[in-house]
A tleap script that builds the chain and sets N, CA, C and O, in Angstrom:
source leaprc.protein.ff14SB
mol = sequence {
  NMET ALA SER ARG VAL PRO LYS GLY VAL ILE
  CYS LEU ILE SER ALA LEU ALA TYR HIE ASP
  ILE THR THR GLN ILE PRO HIE GLU VAL HIE
  VAL SER VAL PRO ARG ASP VAL SER VAL PRO
  ARG ILE ASP TRP PRO PRO VAL ARG GLY PHE
  ARG PHE SER LYS ALA SER TYR SER VAL GLY
  ILE GLU ALA HIE ASN ILE ASP GLY VAL LEU
  VAL PRO ILE TYR SER ALA PRO LYS SER VAL
  ALA ASP CYS PHE LYS PHE ARG ASN THR ILE
  GLY THR ASP VAL ALA VAL GLU GLY LEU ARG
  LEU ALA LEU GLU ARG GLY ARG ALA LYS PRO
  GLY GLU ILE GLU ALA PHE ALA ARG VAL CYS
  ARG VAL GLU ARG ILE VAL GLY PRO TYR LEU
  GLU ALA LEU CSER
}
set mol.1.N position { 0.761 -1.165 -0.154 }
set mol.1.CA position { -0.098 -0.443 0.022 }
set mol.1.C position { 0.946 1.487 0.028 }
set mol.1.O position { 0.869 2.418 -0.773 }
set mol.2.N position { 1.643 1.350 1.094 }
set mol.2.CA position { 2.175 2.530 1.163 }
set mol.2.C position { 3.213 2.920 -1.036 }
set mol.2.O position { 3.135 3.919 -1.751 }
set mol.3.N position { 3.945 1.638 -1.255 }
set mol.3.CA position { 4.336 1.926 -2.235 }
set mol.3.C position { 3.508 2.324 -3.364 }
set mol.3.O position { 3.886 3.156 -4.189 }
set mol.4.N position { 2.114 1.598 -3.416 }
set mol.4.CA position { 1.656 2.009 -4.069 }
set mol.4.C position { 0.702 3.020 -4.284 }
set mol.4.O position { 0.131 3.137 -5.368 }
set mol.5.N position { 0.382 4.146 -2.818 }
set mol.5.CA position { 0.528 5.109 -3.297 }
set mol.5.C position { 1.563 6.021 -2.233 }
set mol.5.O position { 1.619 6.232 -1.021 }
set mol.6.N position { 2.255 6.379 -3.330 }
set mol.6.CA position { 3.826 6.860 -2.600 }
set mol.6.C position { 3.204 8.471 -1.516 }
set mol.6.O position { 4.200 8.882 -0.921 }
set mol.7.N position { 2.008 9.321 -1.184 }
set mol.7.CA position { 2.575 10.092 -0.082 }
set mol.7.C position { 1.176 10.334 0.386 }
set mol.7.O position { 0.793 11.375 0.920 }
set mol.8.N position { 0.464 9.297 0.142 }
set mol.8.CA position { -0.679 8.471 0.960 }
set mol.8.C position { -0.119 8.417 2.302 }
set mol.8.O position { 1.069 8.340 2.617 }
set mol.9.N position { -1.222 8.471 3.099 }
set mol.9.CA position { -1.124 8.199 5.064 }
set mol.9.C position { -2.389 7.409 5.533 }
set mol.9.O position { -3.536 7.720 5.210 }
set mol.10.N position { -2.124 6.580 6.158 }
set mol.10.CA position { -3.214 5.794 6.670 }
set mol.10.C position { -4.457 6.718 6.994 }
set mol.10.O position { -4.032 7.451 7.887 }
set mol.11.N position { -5.297 6.942 6.830 }
set mol.11.CA position { -6.302 8.091 8.073 }
set mol.11.C position { -7.379 7.359 8.023 }
set mol.11.O position { -7.496 6.247 7.507 }
set mol.12.N position { -8.403 8.172 8.724 }
set mol.12.CA position { -9.661 7.999 9.453 }
set mol.12.C position { -9.999 6.854 9.974 }
set mol.12.O position { -9.176 6.263 10.672 }
set mol.13.N position { -11.381 6.263 9.722 }
set mol.13.CA position { -11.325 4.539 10.348 }
set mol.13.C position { -10.014 3.371 10.113 }
set mol.13.O position { -9.683 2.428 10.831 }
set mol.14.N position { -9.579 3.740 9.128 }
set mol.14.CA position { -8.471 2.795 8.733 }
set mol.14.C position { -7.076 3.280 9.715 }
set mol.14.O position { -6.023 2.698 9.459 }
set mol.15.N position { -7.072 4.057 10.533 }
set mol.15.CA position { -6.343 4.696 11.227 }
set mol.15.C position { -6.891 4.063 12.624 }
set mol.15.O position { -6.205 3.189 13.153 }
set mol.16.N position { -7.666 4.328 13.014 }
set mol.16.CA position { -8.798 4.302 14.111 }
set mol.16.C position { -8.771 2.962 14.152 }
set mol.16.O position { -8.592 2.649 15.329 }
set mol.17.N position { -8.860 1.961 13.441 }
set mol.17.CA position { -8.325 0.260 13.510 }
set mol.17.C position { -7.401 0.121 14.256 }
set mol.17.O position { -7.461 -0.251 15.428 }
set mol.18.N position { -5.838 0.597 13.238 }
set mol.18.CA position { -4.705 0.351 13.748 }
set mol.18.C position { -4.934 0.674 15.073 }
set mol.18.O position { -5.135 -0.237 15.877 }
set mol.19.N position { -4.934 1.748 15.398 }
set mol.19.CA position { -4.672 2.358 16.522 }
set mol.19.C position { -5.599 1.404 18.029 }
set mol.19.O position { -5.438 1.705 19.212 }
set mol.20.N position { -6.504 0.288 17.524 }
set mol.20.CA position { -7.491 -0.478 18.427 }
set mol.20.C position { -8.185 0.990 18.641 }
set mol.20.O position { -7.664 1.251 19.726 }
set mol.21.N position { -9.223 2.430 18.271 }
set mol.21.CA position { -9.901 3.313 18.916 }
set mol.21.C position { -11.341 2.991 18.442 }
set mol.21.O position { -12.260 3.782 18.651 }
set mol.22.N position { -11.538 1.678 17.727 }
set mol.22.CA position { -13.183 1.890 16.997 }
set mol.22.C position { -13.420 0.186 16.874 }
set mol.22.O position { -12.561 -0.692 16.950 }
set mol.23.N position { -14.919 0.046 16.655 }
set mol.23.CA position { -15.194 -0.594 16.848 }
set mol.23.C position { -15.658 -1.369 15.194 }
set mol.23.O position { -16.031 -2.527 15.005 }
set mol.24.N position { -15.470 -0.258 14.176 }
set mol.24.CA position { -16.013 0.049 13.132 }
set mol.24.C position { -15.015 -1.235 12.069 }
set mol.24.O position { -13.806 -1.462 12.117 }
set mol.25.N position { -15.840 -1.731 11.382 }
set mol.25.CA position { -14.400 -2.751 10.357 }
set mol.25.C position { -14.515 -1.852 9.167 }
set mol.25.O position { -15.573 -1.358 8.776 }
set mol.26.N position { -13.106 -1.648 8.516 }
set mol.26.CA position { -13.340 -1.056 7.709 }
set mol.26.C position { -12.896 -1.806 6.484 }
set mol.26.O position { -11.901 -2.530 6.512 }
set mol.27.N position { -13.748 -1.610 5.241 }
set mol.27.CA position { -14.352 -2.305 3.965 }
set mol.27.C position { -13.579 -1.766 3.029 }
set mol.27.O position { -13.604 -2.463 2.014 }
set mol.28.N position { -12.589 -0.392 2.881 }
set mol.28.CA position { -11.350 0.024 2.282 }
set mol.28.C position { -10.831 1.059 3.176 }
set mol.28.O position { -11.165 1.899 4.012 }
set mol.29.N position { -9.401 0.329 2.284 }
set mol.29.CA position { -8.223 1.860 3.482 }
set mol.29.C position { -8.696 3.170 2.905 }
set mol.29.O position { -8.952 3.587 1.775 }
set mol.30.N position { -8.707 3.565 3.908 }
set mol.30.CA position { -8.680 4.938 4.068 }
set mol.30.C position { -7.434 5.880 4.086 }
set mol.30.O position { -6.606 6.010 4.987 }
set mol.31.N position { -7.506 6.569 2.751 }
set mol.31.CA position { -5.672 7.007 2.659 }
set mol.31.C position { -5.898 9.003 2.256 }
set mol.31.O position { -6.617 9.594 1.452 }
set mol.32.N position { -4.961 9.442 3.203 }
set mol.32.CA position { -4.693 11.040 2.653 }
set mol.32.C position { -4.018 11.365 1.511 }
set mol.32.O position { -2.895 10.912 1.289 }
set mol.33.N position { -4.563 12.072 0.793 }
set mol.33.CA position { -3.294 12.723 0.216 }
set mol.33.C position { -3.567 14.147 -0.121 }
set mol.33.O position { -4.704 14.559 -0.349 }
set mol.34.N position { -1.892 15.312 -0.164 }
set mol.34.CA position { -2.207 16.735 -0.531 }
set mol.34.C position { -3.093 17.146 -1.151 }
set mol.34.O position { -3.780 16.196 -1.526 }
set mol.35.N position { -3.464 18.045 -1.471 }
set mol.35.CA position { -5.087 18.799 -2.215 }
set mol.35.C position { -4.263 18.480 -3.478 }
set mol.35.O position { -4.839 17.582 -4.092 }
set mol.36.N position { -3.607 18.707 -3.839 }
set mol.36.CA position { -3.062 18.671 -4.989 }
set mol.36.C position { -2.906 17.223 -5.659 }
set mol.36.O position { -2.654 17.283 -6.862 }
set mol.37.N position { -2.991 16.115 -5.195 }
set mol.37.CA position { -2.158 15.098 -5.542 }
set mol.37.C position { -3.125 14.148 -5.778 }
set mol.37.O position { -4.014 14.120 -4.927 }
set mol.38.N position { -3.228 13.243 -6.820 }
set mol.38.CA position { -4.627 12.570 -6.833 }
set mol.38.C position { -4.404 11.240 -6.423 }
set mol.38.O position { -3.247 10.991 -6.763 }
set mol.39.N position { -4.727 10.592 -6.061 }
set mol.39.CA position { -4.905 8.920 -5.449 }
set mol.39.C position { -4.850 7.787 -6.890 }
set mol.39.O position { -5.796 7.877 -7.672 }
set mol.40.N position { -3.956 6.957 -7.135 }
set mol.40.CA position { -3.789 6.243 -8.135 }
set mol.40.C position { -5.369 5.435 -7.676 }
set mol.40.O position { -6.013 5.611 -6.641 }
set mol.41.N position { -5.763 4.302 -9.126 }
set mol.41.CA position { -6.801 3.533 -8.999 }
set mol.41.C position { -6.058 2.250 -8.675 }
set mol.41.O position { -5.177 1.933 -9.475 }
set mol.42.N position { -6.281 1.423 -7.582 }
set mol.42.CA position { -5.813 0.419 -7.006 }
set mol.42.C position { -6.990 -0.644 -7.140 }
set mol.42.O position { -8.157 -0.491 -6.782 }
set mol.43.N position { -6.454 -1.674 -7.694 }
set mol.43.CA position { -7.824 -2.926 -7.849 }
set mol.43.C position { -7.650 -3.456 -6.473 }
set mol.43.O position { -8.638 -3.922 -5.906 }
set mol.44.N position { -6.727 -3.439 -5.994 }
set mol.44.CA position { -6.947 -4.669 -4.233 }
set mol.44.C position { -5.545 -3.898 -3.565 }
set mol.44.O position { -4.601 -3.361 -4.144 }
set mol.45.N position { -5.830 -4.084 -2.082 }
set mol.45.CA position { -7.226 -3.604 -1.546 }
set mol.45.C position { -7.799 -2.684 -2.226 }
set mol.45.O position { -7.099 -2.169 -3.098 }
set mol.46.N position { -9.418 -2.108 -2.045 }
set mol.46.CA position { -10.028 -0.919 -1.803 }
set mol.46.C position { -9.845 -0.117 -1.740 }
set mol.46.O position { -9.785 -0.037 -0.513 }
set mol.47.N position { -9.575 1.161 -2.207 }
set mol.47.CA position { -8.565 2.422 -1.405 }
set mol.47.C position { -9.760 3.056 -1.693 }
set mol.47.O position { -10.602 2.780 -2.549 }
set mol.48.N position { -9.715 4.245 -0.589 }
set mol.48.CA position { -10.954 5.532 -0.817 }
set mol.48.C position { -10.102 6.598 -0.279 }
set mol.48.O position { -9.852 6.697 0.922 }
set mol.49.N position { -9.542 7.604 -1.418 }
set mol.49.CA position { -9.086 8.610 -1.199 }
set mol.49.C position { -9.567 9.958 -0.244 }
set mol.49.O position { -10.789 10.104 -0.284 }
set mol.50.N position { -8.893 10.917 0.561 }
set mol.50.CA position { -9.090 11.999 0.977 }
set mol.50.C position { -8.204 13.182 0.941 }
set mol.50.O position { -7.255 13.259 1.721 }
set mol.51.N position { -8.459 14.092 0.093 }
set mol.51.CA position { -7.856 15.101 0.356 }
set mol.51.C position { -7.737 16.294 1.244 }
set mol.51.O position { -8.560 17.203 1.358 }
set mol.52.N position { -6.710 16.174 1.794 }
set mol.52.CA position { -6.072 16.768 3.045 }
set mol.52.C position { -5.368 18.228 2.649 }
set mol.52.O position { -4.512 18.212 1.764 }
set mol.53.N position { -5.750 19.613 3.355 }
set mol.53.CA position { -5.216 20.464 3.147 }
set mol.53.C position { -3.733 20.360 3.679 }
set mol.53.O position { -3.461 19.540 4.556 }
set mol.54.N position { -2.884 21.103 3.203 }
set mol.54.CA position { -1.420 21.034 3.488 }
set mol.54.C position { -1.288 21.310 4.929 }
set mol.54.O position { -0.318 20.756 5.446 }
set mol.55.N position { -2.236 22.238 5.934 }
set mol.55.CA position { -1.428 21.861 6.838 }
set mol.55.C position { -1.834 20.704 7.736 }
set mol.55.O position { -1.084 20.108 8.509 }
set mol.56.N position { -3.282 20.437 7.501 }
set mol.56.CA position { -3.901 19.339 7.940 }
set mol.56.C position { -2.975 17.880 7.269 }
set mol.56.O position { -3.298 16.819 7.804 }
set mol.57.N position { -2.161 17.809 6.446 }
set mol.57.CA position { -2.160 16.680 5.933 }
set mol.57.C position { -0.350 16.430 6.539 }
set mol.57.O position { 0.178 15.329 6.384 }
set mol.58.N position { 0.280 17.389 7.088 }
set mol.58.CA position { 1.286 16.951 7.259 }
set mol.58.C position { 1.586 17.039 8.686 }
set mol.58.O position { 2.760 17.030 9.055 }
set mol.59.N position { 0.672 17.120 9.476 }
set mol.59.CA position { 0.811 16.670 10.724 }
set mol.59.C position { 0.245 15.039 11.841 }
set mol.59.O position { -0.650 14.200 11.739 }
set mol.60.N position { 1.227 15.268 12.692 }
set mol.60.CA position { 0.841 13.872 13.226 }
set mol.60.C position { 0.950 12.627 12.517 }
set mol.60.O position { 0.081 11.814 12.831 }
set mol.61.N position { 1.563 12.349 11.873 }
set mol.61.CA position { 2.425 11.248 10.881 }
set mol.61.C position { 3.153 10.696 12.026 }
set mol.61.O position { 3.700 11.481 12.801 }
set mol.62.N position { 3.234 9.189 12.253 }
set mol.62.CA position { 3.738 8.390 12.992 }
set mol.62.C position { 4.108 7.093 11.557 }
set mol.62.O position { 3.208 6.787 10.775 }
set mol.63.N position { 4.950 6.731 11.489 }
set mol.63.CA position { 5.930 5.747 10.654 }
set mol.63.C position { 6.004 4.279 11.373 }
set mol.63.O position { 6.827 4.156 12.280 }
set mol.64.N position { 5.304 3.317 11.069 }
set mol.64.CA position { 4.792 2.232 11.892 }
set mol.64.C position { 5.087 1.097 10.636 }
set mol.64.O position { 4.700 1.113 9.467 }
set mol.65.N position { 5.738 0.337 11.204 }
set mol.65.CA position { 6.324 -1.069 10.591 }
set mol.65.C position { 5.298 -2.424 10.748 }
set mol.65.O position { 4.905 -3.191 11.626 }
set mol.66.N position { 5.115 -2.148 9.055 }
set mol.66.CA position { 4.343 -3.611 8.947 }
set mol.66.C position { 4.828 -4.515 8.076 }
set mol.66.O position { 5.003 -4.258 6.885 }
set mol.67.N position { 5.047 -5.495 8.549 }
set mol.67.CA position { 5.631 -6.622 8.341 }
set mol.67.C position { 7.076 -6.766 7.347 }
set mol.67.O position { 7.573 -7.563 6.552 }
set mol.68.N position { 7.374 -5.426 7.974 }
set mol.68.CA position { 8.648 -4.689 7.206 }
set mol.68.C position { 9.173 -3.879 6.658 }
set mol.68.O position { 10.369 -3.661 6.471 }
set mol.69.N position { 7.738 -3.063 6.181 }
set mol.69.CA position { 7.735 -1.893 5.294 }
set mol.69.C position { 6.698 -0.960 6.669 }
set mol.69.O position { 5.806 -1.201 7.483 }
set mol.70.N position { 7.679 0.336 6.140 }
set mol.70.CA position { 7.414 1.629 7.079 }
set mol.70.C position { 6.391 2.421 6.265 }
set mol.70.O position { 6.533 3.211 5.332 }
set mol.71.N position { 5.160 1.898 7.002 }
set mol.71.CA position { 3.731 2.609 7.059 }
set mol.71.C position { 2.700 3.799 7.290 }
set mol.71.O position { 1.684 3.934 7.971 }
set mol.72.N position { 3.750 4.956 6.021 }
set mol.72.CA position { 2.773 5.897 7.402 }
set mol.72.C position { 1.457 5.960 7.937 }
set mol.72.O position { 0.531 5.655 7.185 }
set mol.73.N position { 1.180 6.351 9.273 }
set mol.73.CA position { -0.812 6.377 9.672 }
set mol.73.C position { 0.046 7.745 10.851 }
set mol.73.O position { 1.140 8.119 11.274 }
set mol.74.N position { -1.566 8.055 10.904 }
set mol.74.CA position { -1.381 8.911 11.875 }
set mol.74.C position { -1.776 8.875 12.758 }
set mol.74.O position { -2.637 7.997 12.815 }
set mol.75.N position { -1.550 9.748 14.246 }
set mol.75.CA position { -1.103 9.233 15.288 }
set mol.75.C position { -2.716 9.233 15.786 }
set mol.75.O position { -3.618 9.655 15.062 }
set mol.76.N position { -2.913 8.740 17.015 }
set mol.76.CA position { -4.615 8.316 17.592 }
set mol.76.C position { -4.935 9.666 17.637 }
set mol.76.O position { -5.952 9.758 16.949 }
set mol.77.N position { -4.667 10.671 18.023 }
set mol.77.CA position { -5.067 11.837 18.037 }
set mol.77.C position { -5.249 12.343 17.511 }
set mol.77.O position { -6.234 13.001 17.846 }
set mol.78.N position { -4.604 12.757 16.007 }
set mol.78.CA position { -4.807 13.326 14.756 }
set mol.78.C position { -5.823 12.339 14.093 }
set mol.78.O position { -6.497 12.942 13.258 }
set mol.79.N position { -6.065 11.355 14.170 }
set mol.79.CA position { -7.174 10.534 13.426 }
set mol.79.C position { -8.734 10.712 14.109 }
set mol.79.O position { -9.777 10.299 13.603 }
set mol.80.N position { -8.618 11.316 15.172 }
set mol.80.CA position { -9.543 11.319 15.953 }
set mol.80.C position { -10.365 12.645 15.480 }
set mol.80.O position { -11.539 12.799 15.143 }
set mol.81.N position { -9.174 13.610 15.604 }
set mol.81.CA position { -9.821 15.263 14.810 }
set mol.81.C position { -9.931 14.774 13.291 }
set mol.81.O position { -10.850 15.404 12.768 }
set mol.82.N position { -9.520 14.159 12.663 }
set mol.82.CA position { -10.037 13.703 11.382 }
set mol.82.C position { -11.017 13.492 10.991 }
set mol.82.O position { -11.613 13.993 10.038 }
set mol.83.N position { -11.459 12.282 12.083 }
set mol.83.CA position { -12.620 11.780 12.003 }
set mol.83.C position { -14.155 12.758 12.117 }
set mol.83.O position { -15.204 12.524 11.516 }
set mol.84.N position { -13.931 13.664 12.890 }
set mol.84.CA position { -15.011 14.887 13.463 }
set mol.84.C position { -14.584 15.921 12.283 }
set mol.84.O position { -15.245 16.945 12.110 }
set mol.85.N position { -13.640 15.664 11.611 }
set mol.85.CA position { -13.290 16.755 10.883 }
set mol.85.C position { -14.035 16.569 8.838 }
set mol.85.O position { -14.098 17.330 7.872 }
set mol.86.N position { -14.564 14.652 9.210 }
set mol.86.CA position { -14.932 14.030 8.148 }
set mol.86.C position { -16.134 13.799 8.745 }
set mol.86.O position { -16.487 13.024 7.856 }
set mol.87.N position { -16.836 13.803 9.302 }
set mol.87.CA position { -17.928 13.701 9.863 }
set mol.87.C position { -19.584 13.251 9.298 }
set mol.87.O position { -20.459 12.525 9.771 }
set mol.88.N position { -19.482 14.052 8.116 }
set mol.88.CA position { -20.622 13.869 7.298 }
set mol.88.C position { -20.421 13.163 5.973 }
set mol.88.O position { -20.984 13.380 4.900 }
set mol.89.N position { -19.171 11.961 6.393 }
set mol.89.CA position { -18.362 11.360 5.325 }
set mol.89.C position { -18.849 10.000 6.181 }
set mol.89.O position { -19.934 9.419 6.170 }
set mol.90.N position { -17.875 9.783 6.772 }
set mol.90.CA position { -17.651 8.555 7.906 }
set mol.90.C position { -18.970 8.384 8.890 }
set mol.90.O position { -19.343 7.239 9.149 }
set mol.91.N position { -19.630 9.446 9.402 }
set mol.91.CA position { -20.874 9.472 10.754 }
set mol.91.C position { -20.204 9.769 11.700 }
set mol.91.O position { -19.076 9.321 11.909 }
set mol.92.N position { -20.985 10.816 12.629 }
set mol.92.CA position { -20.510 11.481 14.298 }
set mol.92.C position { -20.392 10.758 15.108 }
set mol.92.O position { -19.683 10.983 16.088 }
set mol.93.N position { -21.001 9.770 14.944 }
set mol.93.CA position { -21.012 7.999 15.435 }
set mol.93.C position { -19.938 7.491 16.072 }
set mol.93.O position { -19.864 7.137 17.249 }
set mol.94.N position { -19.012 7.469 15.136 }
set mol.94.CA position { -17.549 7.550 14.971 }
set mol.94.C position { -16.743 7.626 15.030 }
set mol.94.O position { -16.003 6.674 15.276 }
set mol.95.N position { -16.329 8.887 14.832 }
set mol.95.CA position { -15.777 9.961 15.194 }
set mol.95.C position { -16.231 10.354 16.958 }
set mol.95.O position { -15.183 10.720 17.492 }
set mol.96.N position { -17.344 10.395 17.944 }
set mol.96.CA position { -17.440 9.990 19.224 }
set mol.96.C position { -16.845 8.309 19.953 }
set mol.96.O position { -16.351 8.252 21.079 }
set mol.97.N position { -16.952 7.583 19.422 }
set mol.97.CA position { -16.720 6.363 19.755 }
set mol.97.C position { -15.166 6.468 19.828 }
set mol.97.O position { -14.582 6.159 20.866 }
set mol.98.N position { -14.228 7.079 18.284 }
set mol.98.CA position { -13.298 7.039 18.305 }
set mol.98.C position { -12.245 7.774 19.799 }
set mol.98.O position { -11.264 7.400 20.441 }
set mol.99.N position { -13.427 9.319 19.801 }
set mol.99.CA position { -12.621 9.971 20.885 }
set mol.99.C position { -12.819 9.075 22.378 }
set mol.99.O position { -11.935 8.610 23.097 }
set mol.100.N position { -13.873 9.040 22.497 }
set mol.100.CA position { -14.045 7.811 23.870 }
set mol.100.C position { -13.360 6.838 24.295 }
set mol.100.O position { -13.077 6.599 25.469 }
set mol.101.N position { -13.046 6.194 23.276 }
set mol.101.CA position { -12.131 5.059 23.012 }
set mol.101.C position { -10.541 5.643 23.246 }
set mol.101.O position { -9.770 5.129 24.057 }
set mol.102.N position { -10.336 6.339 22.735 }
set mol.102.CA position { -8.943 6.920 22.535 }
set mol.102.C position { -8.328 7.589 23.862 }
set mol.102.O position { -7.174 7.794 24.238 }
set mol.103.N position { -9.498 7.820 24.364 }
set mol.103.CA position { -9.478 8.711 26.093 }
set mol.103.C position { -9.618 7.612 27.049 }
set mol.103.O position { -8.892 7.732 28.036 }
set mol.104.N position { -10.502 6.377 27.009 }
set mol.104.CA position { -10.745 5.331 27.694 }
set mol.104.C position { -9.085 4.287 27.720 }
set mol.104.O position { -8.454 3.933 28.716 }
set mol.105.N position { -8.765 4.019 26.221 }
set mol.105.CA position { -7.292 3.566 26.642 }
set mol.105.C position { -5.709 3.831 26.368 }
set mol.105.O position { -4.619 3.368 26.034 }
set mol.106.N position { -6.559 5.081 26.829 }
set mol.106.CA position { -4.952 5.912 26.768 }
set mol.106.C position { -4.073 6.240 25.815 }
set mol.106.O position { -2.880 6.518 25.934 }
set mol.107.N position { -5.109 6.160 24.350 }
set mol.107.CA position { -4.101 6.698 23.079 }
set mol.107.C position { -3.884 7.863 23.028 }
set mol.107.O position { -2.999 8.302 22.295 }
set mol.108.N position { -4.468 8.468 23.621 }
set mol.108.CA position { -4.609 10.043 23.375 }
set mol.108.C position { -5.441 10.985 24.281 }
set mol.108.O position { -6.669 10.947 24.353 }
set mol.109.N position { -4.699 11.771 24.913 }
set mol.109.CA position { -4.999 13.008 25.999 }
set mol.109.C position { -5.740 14.135 25.301 }
set mol.109.O position { -5.757 14.455 24.112 }
set mol.110.N position { -6.337 14.642 26.347 }
set mol.110.CA position { -7.097 16.014 25.763 }
set mol.110.C position { -6.522 17.038 24.957 }
set mol.110.O position { -6.946 17.606 23.950 }
set mol.111.N position { -5.493 17.153 25.592 }
set mol.111.CA position { -4.921 18.582 25.220 }
set mol.111.C position { -3.870 18.558 23.594 }
set mol.111.O position { -3.504 19.395 22.768 }
set mol.112.N position { -3.666 16.650 23.867 }
set mol.112.CA position { -3.281 16.295 22.108 }
set mol.112.C position { -4.380 16.525 21.096 }
set mol.112.O position { -4.392 17.208 20.072 }
set mol.113.N position { -5.209 15.839 21.610 }
set mol.113.CA position { -7.005 15.542 20.714 }
set mol.113.C position { -7.338 17.356 20.277 }
set mol.113.O position { -7.587 17.708 19.124 }
set mol.114.N position { -7.265 18.363 21.527 }
set mol.114.CA position { -6.981 19.859 20.817 }
set mol.114.C position { -6.489 20.327 19.928 }
set mol.114.O position { -6.994 20.805 18.912 }
set mol.115.N position { -5.638 20.247 20.181 }
set mol.115.CA position { -3.920 20.948 19.160 }
set mol.115.C position { -4.347 20.159 17.849 }
set mol.115.O position { -3.948 20.743 16.842 }
set mol.116.N position { -4.943 19.166 17.626 }
set mol.116.CA position { -5.324 18.493 16.398 }
set mol.116.C position { -6.704 18.865 16.184 }
set mol.116.O position { -7.144 18.457 15.109 }
set mol.117.N position { -7.298 19.348 16.707 }
set mol.117.CA position { -8.807 19.714 16.235 }
set mol.117.C position { -8.634 20.895 15.697 }
set mol.117.O position { -9.408 21.157 14.777 }
set mol.118.N position { -7.534 22.025 16.102 }
set mol.118.CA position { -6.902 23.272 16.203 }
set mol.118.C position { -6.837 23.871 14.595 }
set mol.118.O position { -7.406 24.750 13.948 }
set mol.119.N position { -5.607 22.668 14.331 }
set mol.119.CA position { -5.484 22.485 13.028 }
set mol.119.C position { -6.199 21.678 12.408 }
set mol.119.O position { -5.556 21.335 11.416 }
set mol.120.N position { -7.400 21.060 12.437 }
set mol.120.CA position { -8.169 20.724 11.635 }
set mol.120.C position { -9.531 21.195 11.232 }
set mol.120.O position { -10.433 20.618 10.624 }
set mol.121.N position { -9.425 22.547 11.797 }
set mol.121.CA position { -10.613 23.562 12.486 }
set mol.121.C position { -11.814 23.181 12.814 }
set mol.121.O position { -12.874 23.719 12.495 }
set mol.122.N position { -11.562 21.772 13.779 }
set mol.122.CA position { -13.004 21.257 14.057 }
set mol.122.C position { -13.170 21.425 15.597 }
set mol.122.O position { -13.955 20.800 16.311 }
set mol.123.N position { -11.996 22.702 16.099 }
set mol.123.CA position { -11.892 22.505 17.616 }
set mol.123.C position { -13.760 23.063 18.170 }
set mol.123.O position { -14.191 22.438 19.139 }
set mol.124.N position { -14.455 23.856 17.722 }
set mol.124.CA position { -15.608 23.825 18.572 }
set mol.124.C position { -16.452 22.764 18.354 }
set mol.124.O position { -17.075 22.442 19.365 }
set mol.125.N position { -16.684 22.098 17.347 }
set mol.125.CA position { -17.142 20.792 17.092 }
set mol.125.C position { -16.496 19.697 18.070 }
set mol.125.O position { -17.400 19.178 18.724 }
set mol.126.N position { -15.473 19.269 18.331 }
set mol.126.CA position { -14.789 18.895 19.170 }
set mol.126.C position { -15.252 18.963 20.351 }
set mol.126.O position { -16.084 18.229 20.882 }
set mol.127.N position { -14.644 19.959 20.817 }
set mol.127.CA position { -15.207 20.793 22.658 }
set mol.127.C position { -15.887 20.234 22.928 }
set mol.127.O position { -15.523 19.215 23.514 }
set mol.128.N position { -17.159 20.415 22.756 }
set mol.128.CA position { -18.294 20.212 23.762 }
set mol.128.C position { -18.273 18.246 24.121 }
set mol.128.O position { -18.528 17.748 25.217 }
set mol.129.N position { -17.988 17.658 23.152 }
set mol.129.CA position { -18.049 15.925 23.105 }
set mol.129.C position { -16.618 15.521 24.366 }
set mol.129.O position { -16.622 14.786 25.353 }
set mol.130.N position { -15.412 16.472 23.690 }
set mol.130.CA position { -14.155 16.279 24.115 }
set mol.130.C position { -14.609 16.591 26.330 }
set mol.130.O position { -14.329 15.927 27.328 }
set mol.131.N position { -15.294 17.763 26.137 }
set mol.131.CA position { -15.746 18.654 28.113 }
set mol.131.C position { -16.636 17.266 28.423 }
set mol.131.O position { -16.340 16.734 29.493 }
set mol.132.N position { -17.410 16.775 27.844 }
set mol.132.CA position { -18.416 15.590 28.386 }
set mol.132.C position { -17.617 14.245 28.669 }
set mol.132.O position { -17.846 13.493 29.616 }
set mol.133.N position { -16.625 14.059 27.675 }
set mol.133.CA position { -16.047 13.041 28.276 }
set mol.133.C position { -14.865 12.550 29.079 }
set mol.133.O position { -14.627 11.427 29.525 }
set mol.134.N position { -14.242 13.590 29.144 }
set mol.134.CA position { -13.140 13.727 30.130 }
set mol.134.C position { -13.805 13.923 31.902 }
set mol.134.O position { -13.023 14.049 32.845 }
savepdb mol mol.pdb
quit
């Protein structure tokens, strides 16, 4: 996957699943790319591309070794913030569940989520949920 989408970063539900902060089973690999990059068509696995702004795309990237390949995946707190940004596409319930599980399982701290929510411009949306769950 990493070699097929060179500028791609695993995001949204796929990243939540990697960090074990969702009960959702991803049916496709969610990949972010910068706005000016197109997502190549790949037959397998099914890939769904999301275009991120330069500021949102470049922060929170971690490299994880999966079967000997370094795969870029957004951190847990960044993934939660991204889910709130794309809540109309993936569902608010998925974003709230990710937030709740990230806090419960110690994958993210409220301050980290707030910082990424600020970058993703969803701080006002995440704030009330964060306050209720903290």
